[in-house]
Backbone as XML, in Angstrom:
<?xml version="1.0"?>
<chain id="A" units="angstrom">
  <residue number="1" name="MET">
    <atom name="N" x="151.735" y="-17.490" z="11.665"/>
    <atom name="CA" x="150.657" y="-17.635" z="11.976"/>
    <atom name="C" x="150.448" y="-16.249" z="13.519"/>
  </residue>
  <residue number="2" name="THR">
    <atom name="N" x="149.763" y="-15.793" z="13.675"/>
    <atom name="CA" x="149.602" y="-15.397" z="14.558"/>
    <atom name="C" x="148.477" y="-15.755" z="15.729"/>
  </residue>
  <residue number="3" name="PHE">
    <atom name="N" x="148.545" y="-14.344" z="16.506"/>
    <atom name="CA" x="147.395" y="-14.584" z="17.866"/>
    <atom name="C" x="147.283" y="-13.201" z="18.319"/>
  </residue>
  <residue number="4" name="ASN">
    <atom name="N" x="145.395" y="-13.756" z="19.552"/>
    <atom name="CA" x="145.877" y="-12.017" z="19.933"/>
    <atom name="C" x="146.205" y="-12.108" z="20.910"/>
  </residue>
  <residue number="5" name="LEU">
    <atom name="N" x="146.674" y="-10.479" z="20.657"/>
    <atom name="CA" x="146.901" y="-9.952" z="21.973"/>
    <atom name="C" x="145.678" y="-9.103" z="22.681"/>
  </residue>
  <residue number="6" name="PHE">
    <atom name="N" x="145.095" y="-7.958" z="22.084"/>
    <atom name="CA" x="143.869" y="-7.425" z="22.700"/>
    <atom name="C" x="143.332" y="-6.054" z="21.862"/>
  </residue>
  <residue number="7" name="ARG">
    <atom name="N" x="142.014" y="-6.399" z="22.313"/>
    <atom name="CA" x="140.887" y="-5.290" z="21.628"/>
    <atom name="C" x="141.020" y="-3.774" z="22.154"/>
  </residue>
  <residue number="8" name="HIS">
    <atom name="N" x="140.856" y="-3.096" z="21.527"/>
    <atom name="CA" x="140.550" y="-1.739" z="21.814"/>
    <atom name="C" x="140.057" y="-0.870" z="21.241"/>
  </residue>
  <residue number="9" name="GLU">
    <atom name="N" x="139.602" y="-0.039" z="22.008"/>
    <atom name="CA" x="138.961" y="0.874" z="21.698"/>
    <atom name="C" x="139.036" y="2.192" z="20.057"/>
  </residue>
  <residue number="10" name="SER">
    <atom name="N" x="140.396" y="1.787" z="20.022"/>
    <atom name="CA" x="141.499" y="2.459" z="19.076"/>
    <atom name="C" x="142.840" y="2.196" z="19.031"/>
  </residue>
  <residue number="11" name="ILE">
    <atom name="N" x="143.646" y="2.609" z="18.038"/>
    <atom name="CA" x="145.003" y="2.718" z="18.133"/>
    <atom name="C" x="145.470" y="3.838" z="19.278"/>
  </residue>
  <residue number="12" name="ALA">
    <atom name="N" x="145.129" y="4.928" z="18.660"/>
    <atom name="CA" x="144.854" y="6.487" z="19.051"/>
    <atom name="C" x="145.141" y="5.942" z="20.627"/>
  </residue>
  <residue number="13" name="ALA">
    <atom name="N" x="143.758" y="5.301" z="21.607"/>
    <atom name="CA" x="143.975" y="5.419" z="22.784"/>
    <atom name="C" x="144.480" y="4.420" z="23.394"/>
  </residue>
  <residue number="14" name="ALA">
    <atom name="N" x="145.113" y="3.004" z="22.340"/>
    <atom name="CA" x="146.017" y="1.679" z="23.332"/>
    <atom name="C" x="147.113" y="2.104" z="23.867"/>
  </residue>
  <residue number="15" name="ASN">
    <atom name="N" x="146.906" y="0.903" z="24.444"/>
    <atom name="CA" x="148.787" y="1.153" z="26.079"/>
    <atom name="C" x="150.307" y="0.534" z="24.967"/>
  </residue>
  <residue number="16" name="HIS">
    <atom name="N" x="150.579" y="1.783" z="24.165"/>
    <atom name="CA" x="151.529" y="1.281" z="22.886"/>
    <atom name="C" x="152.466" y="0.750" z="23.905"/>
  </residue>
  <residue number="17" name="SER">
    <atom name="N" x="152.732" y="0.743" z="25.272"/>
    <atom name="CA" x="153.899" y="-0.096" z="26.337"/>
    <atom name="C" x="153.698" y="-1.391" z="26.124"/>
  </residue>
  <residue number="18" name="ALA">
    <atom name="N" x="152.322" y="-1.937" z="25.378"/>
    <atom name="CA" x="151.939" y="-3.490" z="25.459"/>
    <atom name="C" x="152.714" y="-4.351" z="23.842"/>
  </residue>
  <residue number="19" name="LEU">
    <atom name="N" x="152.971" y="-2.890" z="22.815"/>
    <atom name="CA" x="152.985" y="-3.380" z="21.484"/>
    <atom name="C" x="154.565" y="-3.511" z="21.414"/>
  </residue>
  <residue number="20" name="ARG">
    <atom name="N" x="154.916" y="-4.354" z="20.336"/>
    <atom name="CA" x="156.213" y="-4.375" z="19.848"/>
    <atom name="C" x="156.062" y="-4.454" z="18.317"/>
  </residue>
  <residue number="21" name="ALA">
    <atom name="N" x="157.144" y="-4.523" z="18.358"/>
    <atom name="CA" x="157.632" y="-3.788" z="16.406"/>
    <atom name="C" x="157.080" y="-4.474" z="15.751"/>
  </residue>
  <residue number="22" name="GLY">
    <atom name="N" x="157.056" y="-4.892" z="14.941"/>
    <atom name="CA" x="155.915" y="-6.215" z="13.918"/>
    <atom name="C" x="154.750" y="-6.373" z="14.289"/>
  </residue>
  <residue number="23" name="ASP">
    <atom name="N" x="153.699" y="-5.829" z="15.254"/>
    <atom name="CA" x="152.473" y="-6.099" z="15.381"/>
    <atom name="C" x="151.786" y="-4.919" z="14.975"/>
  </residue>
  <residue number="24" name="LEU">
    <atom name="N" x="150.764" y="-5.975" z="14.634"/>
    <atom name="CA" x="149.240" y="-5.670" z="13.669"/>
    <atom name="C" x="147.998" y="-5.114" z="14.662"/>
  </residue>
  <residue number="25" name="ALA">
    <atom name="N" x="147.844" y="-3.925" z="13.923"/>
    <atom name="CA" x="146.286" y="-3.453" z="14.766"/>
    <atom name="C" x="145.135" y="-3.660" z="12.949"/>
  </residue>
  <residue number="26" name="VAL">
    <atom name="N" x="144.245" y="-4.756" z="13.075"/>
    <atom name="CA" x="143.369" y="-4.652" z="12.238"/>
    <atom name="C" x="142.208" y="-4.397" z="12.783"/>
  </residue>
  <residue number="27" name="THR">
    <atom name="N" x="141.832" y="-3.659" z="11.847"/>
    <atom name="CA" x="139.890" y="-2.869" z="12.285"/>
    <atom name="C" x="139.164" y="-4.076" z="12.352"/>
  </residue>
  <residue number="28" name="GLU">
    <atom name="N" x="138.279" y="-3.415" z="13.755"/>
    <atom name="CA" x="137.059" y="-4.551" z="13.776"/>
    <atom name="C" x="136.489" y="-5.013" z="12.767"/>
  </residue>
  <residue number="29" name="ASP">
    <atom name="N" x="135.765" y="-4.891" z="12.198"/>
    <atom name="CA" x="135.434" y="-4.966" z="10.723"/>
    <atom name="C" x="136.672" y="-5.738" z="9.518"/>
  </residue>
  <residue number="30" name="GLY">
    <atom name="N" x="137.578" y="-5.751" z="10.044"/>
    <atom name="CA" x="137.990" y="-6.997" z="8.979"/>
    <atom name="C" x="139.204" y="-5.810" z="8.250"/>
  </residue>
  <residue number="31" name="VAL">
    <atom name="N" x="138.364" y="-4.742" z="7.369"/>
    <atom name="CA" x="138.520" y="-3.997" z="6.427"/>
    <atom name="C" x="140.451" y="-3.526" z="6.124"/>
  </residue>
  <residue number="32" name="HIS">
    <atom name="N" x="141.134" y="-3.570" z="7.404"/>
    <atom name="CA" x="142.346" y="-2.440" z="7.258"/>
    <atom name="C" x="143.519" y="-2.967" z="8.106"/>
  </residue>
  <residue number="33" name="VAL">
    <atom name="N" x="144.521" y="-3.546" z="7.994"/>
    <atom name="CA" x="145.408" y="-3.846" z="8.648"/>
    <atom name="C" x="146.738" y="-2.610" z="8.630"/>
  </residue>
  <residue number="34" name="LEU">
    <atom name="N" x="147.412" y="-2.942" z="9.821"/>
    <atom name="CA" x="148.214" y="-1.744" z="9.950"/>
    <atom name="C" x="149.470" y="-2.449" z="11.011"/>
  </residue>
  <residue number="35" name="ALA">
    <atom name="N" x="150.475" y="-1.863" z="10.664"/>
    <atom name="CA" x="151.826" y="-2.287" z="11.396"/>
    <atom name="C" x="152.475" y="-1.958" z="12.366"/>
  </residue>
  <residue number="36" name="TYR">
    <atom name="N" x="152.970" y="-1.795" z="13.303"/>
    <atom name="CA" x="153.551" y="-1.291" z="13.901"/>
    <atom name="C" x="154.779" y="-1.022" z="13.876"/>
  </residue>
  <residue number="37" name="LEU">
    <atom name="N" x="155.931" y="-0.007" z="14.003"/>
    <atom name="CA" x="157.168" y="-0.110" z="13.737"/>
    <atom name="C" x="157.674" y="0.152" z="15.341"/>
  </residue>
  <residue number="38" name="GLY">
    <atom name="N" x="157.220" y="0.803" z="16.021"/>
    <atom name="CA" x="157.688" y="1.314" z="17.216"/>
    <atom name="C" x="157.481" y="3.014" z="17.653"/>
  </residue>
  <residue number="39" name="ASP">
    <atom name="N" x="157.732" y="3.649" z="18.902"/>
    <atom name="CA" x="157.643" y="5.023" z="18.977"/>
    <atom name="C" x="156.642" y="5.199" z="19.043"/>
  </residue>
  <residue number="40" name="HIS">
    <atom name="N" x="155.252" y="5.103" z="19.020"/>
    <atom name="CA" x="153.751" y="4.850" z="18.047"/>
    <atom name="C" x="154.148" y="5.404" z="16.920"/>
  </residue>
  <residue number="41" name="THR">
    <atom name="N" x="154.638" y="4.587" z="15.976"/>
    <atom name="CA" x="154.551" y="4.942" z="14.429"/>
    <atom name="C" x="154.209" y="3.687" z="13.716"/>
  </residue>
  <residue number="42" name="TRP">
    <atom name="N" x="152.864" y="4.012" z="13.189"/>
    <atom name="CA" x="152.153" y="3.079" z="12.305"/>
    <atom name="C" x="153.229" y="2.982" z="10.296"/>
  </residue>
  <residue number="43" name="ILE">
    <atom name="N" x="152.727" y="1.578" z="9.942"/>
    <atom name="CA" x="152.733" y="1.845" z="8.751"/>
    <atom name="C" x="151.526" y="1.535" z="8.066"/>
  </residue>
  <residue number="44" name="GLU">
    <atom name="N" x="150.820" y="1.466" z="6.884"/>
    <atom name="CA" x="149.439" y="1.568" z="6.628"/>
    <atom name="C" x="149.452" y="1.831" z="5.094"/>
  </residue>
  <residue number="45" name="ALA">
    <atom name="N" x="148.962" y="0.674" z="4.166"/>
    <atom name="CA" x="149.021" y="1.308" z="2.950"/>
    <atom name="C" x="147.453" y="2.431" z="2.432"/>
  </residue>
  <residue number="46" name="ASP">
    <atom name="N" x="147.906" y="3.237" z="2.693"/>
    <atom name="CA" x="146.855" y="4.279" z="2.393"/>
    <atom name="C" x="146.205" y="3.507" z="0.539"/>
  </residue>
  <residue number="47" name="PRO">
    <atom name="N" x="145.160" y="3.817" z="0.726"/>
    <atom name="CA" x="144.471" y="3.691" z="-0.796"/>
    <atom name="C" x="143.898" y="4.420" z="-1.859"/>
  </residue>
  <residue number="48" name="ASP">
    <atom name="N" x="144.287" y="6.516" z="-1.082"/>
    <atom name="CA" x="143.888" y="6.832" z="-1.716"/>
    <atom name="C" x="145.356" y="7.399" z="-2.033"/>
  </residue>
  <residue number="49" name="LEU">
    <atom name="N" x="145.966" y="7.480" z="-1.759"/>
    <atom name="CA" x="147.898" y="7.792" z="-2.116"/>
    <atom name="C" x="148.302" y="6.090" z="-2.891"/>
  </residue>
  <residue number="50" name="ARG">
    <atom name="N" x="147.828" y="5.448" z="-3.036"/>
    <atom name="CA" x="148.462" y="4.175" z="-3.450"/>
    <atom name="C" x="149.324" y="4.121" z="-3.481"/>
  </residue>
  <residue number="51" name="LYS">
    <atom name="N" x="149.446" y="4.048" z="-1.768"/>
    <atom name="CA" x="151.028" y="3.442" z="-1.670"/>
    <atom name="C" x="151.063" y="3.318" z="0.202"/>
  </residue>
  <residue number="52" name="VAL">
    <atom name="N" x="152.588" y="2.841" z="0.414"/>
    <atom name="CA" x="152.998" y="2.417" z="1.642"/>
    <atom name="C" x="153.054" y="3.877" z="2.935"/>
  </residue>
  <residue number="53" name="VAL">
    <atom name="N" x="152.300" y="4.440" z="4.005"/>
    <atom name="CA" x="152.931" y="5.866" z="4.155"/>
    <atom name="C" x="152.926" y="5.380" z="5.698"/>
  </residue>
  <residue number="54" name="GLU">
    <atom name="N" x="153.701" y="6.135" z="6.591"/>
    <atom name="CA" x="154.590" y="6.161" z="7.391"/>
    <atom name="C" x="153.747" y="7.098" z="8.113"/>
  </residue>
  <residue number="55" name="ILE">
    <atom name="N" x="152.920" y="6.910" z="9.509"/>
    <atom name="CA" x="152.037" y="7.634" z="9.965"/>
    <atom name="C" x="152.807" y="7.526" z="12.147"/>
  </residue>
  <residue number="56" name="LYS">
    <atom name="N" x="153.230" y="8.695" z="12.538"/>
    <atom name="CA" x="153.584" y="8.515" z="13.788"/>
    <atom name="C" x="152.031" y="9.269" z="14.417"/>
  </residue>
  <residue number="57" name="LEU">
    <atom name="N" x="151.528" y="9.271" z="15.284"/>
    <atom name="CA" x="150.532" y="9.467" z="16.615"/>
    <atom name="C" x="150.863" y="10.997" z="17.075"/>
  </residue>
  <residue number="58" name="PRO">
    <atom name="N" x="150.609" y="11.476" z="17.459"/>
    <atom name="CA" x="149.110" y="11.938" z="16.992"/>
    <atom name="C" x="148.619" y="12.029" z="15.469"/>
  </residue>
  <residue number="59" name="THR">
    <atom name="N" x="147.396" y="11.463" z="15.148"/>
    <atom name="CA" x="146.841" y="11.356" z="14.063"/>
    <atom name="C" x="145.876" y="11.590" z="14.086"/>
  </residue>
  <residue number="60" name="SER">
    <atom name="N" x="144.967" y="12.208" z="13.115"/>
    <atom name="CA" x="143.450" y="12.043" z="12.785"/>
    <atom name="C" x="142.722" y="11.466" z="12.213"/>
  </residue>
  <residue number="61" name="ILE">
    <atom name="N" x="144.071" y="10.832" z="11.381"/>
    <atom name="CA" x="143.152" y="9.818" z="10.010"/>
    <atom name="C" x="142.312" y="8.874" z="11.221"/>
  </residue>
  <residue number="62" name="SER">
    <atom name="N" x="141.138" y="8.804" z="10.444"/>
    <atom name="CA" x="139.859" y="7.677" z="10.323"/>
    <atom name="C" x="140.869" y="6.709" z="10.988"/>
  </residue>
  <residue number="63" name="TRP">
    <atom name="N" x="141.638" y="5.296" z="10.251"/>
    <atom name="CA" x="141.583" y="4.445" z="11.239"/>
    <atom name="C" x="142.314" y="3.542" z="12.164"/>
  </residue>
  <residue number="64" name="PHE">
    <atom name="N" x="143.102" y="5.060" z="13.189"/>
    <atom name="CA" x="143.742" y="5.160" z="13.918"/>
    <atom name="C" x="142.570" y="5.792" z="15.426"/>
  </residue>
  <residue number="65" name="HIS">
    <atom name="N" x="140.723" y="5.677" z="14.889"/>
    <atom name="CA" x="139.845" y="6.041" z="16.104"/>
    <atom name="C" x="138.711" y="4.862" z="15.731"/>
  </residue>
  <residue number="66" name="GLN">
    <atom name="N" x="139.090" y="4.158" z="15.369"/>
    <atom name="CA" x="137.290" y="3.422" z="15.560"/>
    <atom name="C" x="138.174" y="1.641" z="16.188"/>
  </residue>
  <residue number="67" name="PRO">
    <atom name="N" x="137.612" y="1.010" z="16.260"/>
    <atom name="CA" x="138.104" y="-0.236" z="17.083"/>
    <atom name="C" x="138.174" y="-1.587" z="16.246"/>
  </residue>
  <residue number="68" name="VAL">
    <atom name="N" x="139.946" y="-1.628" z="17.799"/>
    <atom name="CA" x="140.864" y="-2.720" z="16.455"/>
    <atom name="C" x="141.095" y="-3.720" z="17.575"/>
  </residue>
  <residue number="69" name="LYS">
    <atom name="N" x="141.412" y="-4.646" z="17.175"/>
    <atom name="CA" x="142.347" y="-5.934" z="17.275"/>
    <atom name="C" x="142.984" y="-6.008" z="16.931"/>
  </residue>
  <residue number="70" name="PHE">
    <atom name="N" x="144.469" y="-6.060" z="18.138"/>
    <atom name="CA" x="146.296" y="-6.193" z="18.018"/>
    <atom name="C" x="146.261" y="-7.683" z="18.483"/>
  </residue>
  <residue number="71" name="VAL">
    <atom name="N" x="147.311" y="-8.345" z="16.867"/>
    <atom name="CA" x="147.616" y="-9.082" z="16.858"/>
    <atom name="C" x="149.284" y="-9.216" z="16.834"/>
  </residue>
  <residue number="72" name="ARG">
    <atom name="N" x="149.605" y="-10.240" z="16.784"/>
    <atom name="CA" x="151.112" y="-10.623" z="17.254"/>
    <atom name="C" x="151.519" y="-11.862" z="15.918"/>
  </residue>
  <residue number="73" name="TRP">
    <atom name="N" x="152.654" y="-11.706" z="15.480"/>
    <atom name="CA" x="153.570" y="-12.927" z="14.563"/>
    <atom name="C" x="153.419" y="-14.083" z="15.888"/>
  </residue>
  <residue number="74" name="SER">
    <atom name="N" x="153.583" y="-15.224" z="15.546"/>
    <atom name="CA" x="153.542" y="-15.829" z="16.521"/>
    <atom name="C" x="155.513" y="-16.248" z="16.350"/>
  </residue>
  <residue number="75" name="VAL">
    <atom name="N" x="156.228" y="-16.509" z="15.074"/>
    <atom name="CA" x="157.432" y="-16.488" z="14.396"/>
    <atom name="C" x="158.508" y="-14.983" z="15.998"/>
  </residue>
  <residue number="76" name="LEU">
    <atom name="N" x="157.366" y="-13.757" z="15.859"/>
    <atom name="CA" x="158.215" y="-12.552" z="16.459"/>
    <atom name="C" x="157.829" y="-13.162" z="18.008"/>
  </residue>
  <residue number="77" name="ASP">
    <atom name="N" x="157.466" y="-12.947" z="18.716"/>
    <atom name="CA" x="156.916" y="-13.554" z="19.925"/>
    <atom name="C" x="158.129" y="-14.640" z="20.832"/>
  </residue>
  <residue number="78" name="ARG">
    <atom name="N" x="158.537" y="-16.184" z="19.596"/>
    <atom name="CA" x="159.423" y="-16.462" z="19.591"/>
    <atom name="C" x="160.915" y="-15.914" z="20.048"/>
  </residue>
  <residue number="79" name="ASN">
    <atom name="N" x="160.826" y="-14.637" z="18.840"/>
    <atom name="CA" x="162.992" y="-14.588" z="18.784"/>
    <atom name="C" x="162.590" y="-13.136" z="20.327"/>
  </residue>
  <residue number="80" name="TRP">
    <atom name="N" x="161.304" y="-13.390" z="21.112"/>
    <atom name="CA" x="162.257" y="-12.156" z="22.224"/>
    <atom name="C" x="162.540" y="-12.585" z="23.458"/>
  </residue>
</chain>
């Protein structure tokens, strides 16, 4: 199960100090999910490349510049 952390205008503009490795960013339309690795680095499944890729901010990739909701797995919150 997950719980909401906060919403933001984009991943790129969000305060990453509030995030932990394993947190997720879900686009506002629910179409894409990205996982935070820490140190401004994310992983996502790239539909064009058909594989999971690691992306470090800053980036011009569109997924990082649209409204998102940040969520955290409940099990990860208990282990901190």
